[in-house]
C-alpha atoms as one frame of an Amber mdcrd trajectory, in Angstrom:
protein
  95.260 -26.560  42.003  93.088 -23.848  42.930  90.152 -24.270  45.256  86.998
 -21.846  45.799  86.919 -21.051  49.582  83.630 -21.939  51.249  81.475 -18.927
  52.245  81.773 -18.059  55.922  78.101 -16.820  56.308  75.135 -18.570  55.589
  72.726 -16.918  52.877  69.740 -15.278  54.363  66.264 -16.441  53.071  63.865
 -13.974  51.260  61.125 -13.113  53.628  57.801 -12.290  51.767  55.126 -10.791
  54.007  51.745 -12.438  54.098  50.036  -9.408  52.642  52.226  -9.553  49.439
  51.947 -13.274  49.209  48.182 -13.243  49.308  48.206 -10.666  46.609  50.513
 -12.570  44.328  48.555 -15.760  44.794  45.226 -14.021  44.126  46.516 -12.389
  41.024  48.001 -15.514  39.695  44.900 -17.495  40.236  42.802 -14.838  38.492
  45.038 -14.966  35.440  45.239 -18.632  35.545  41.281 -18.920  35.452  41.109
 -16.386  32.780  43.473 -18.249  30.693  41.743 -21.554  31.262  38.329 -20.067
  30.360  39.549 -18.294  27.037  41.746 -21.368  25.867  39.642 -24.324  27.398
  36.087 -23.215  27.860  35.058 -20.503  25.588  33.007 -21.661  22.731  30.957
 -19.579  20.424  27.644 -20.550  21.728  28.474 -20.169  25.351  30.775 -17.415
  24.947  30.899 -14.442  27.440  31.217 -12.016  24.504  28.240 -13.116  22.480
  28.294 -15.413  19.481  31.456 -13.745  18.121  33.853 -16.638  17.117  37.058
 -14.384  16.777  38.346 -15.357  20.166  37.723 -19.053  19.547  39.539 -18.869
  16.341  42.493 -16.957  17.796  43.149 -19.823  20.552  42.097 -22.615  18.351
  45.618 -24.141  17.875  46.472 -23.786  21.499  43.293 -25.474  22.504  44.247
 -28.537  20.442  47.723 -28.514  21.574  46.516 -28.558  24.978  44.239 -31.453
  24.410  40.826 -29.462  24.725  38.161 -30.683  22.166  36.334 -27.802  20.417
  34.537 -29.454  17.318
């Protein structure tokens, strides 16, 4: 029977500088809020892009899948 030897050295943790962590957190928050707006909030009448319904129709099925009412 063969056995796998235990590693002798402990693994080193990944160190992420605070400045990079803040950048990643802010970027993720901005992208998440934009997706939330376009899928969950954007309706034709209150759209940022005027009365154009193309964006609404593009995310229509995703909106229903995620449980957002739209009509």
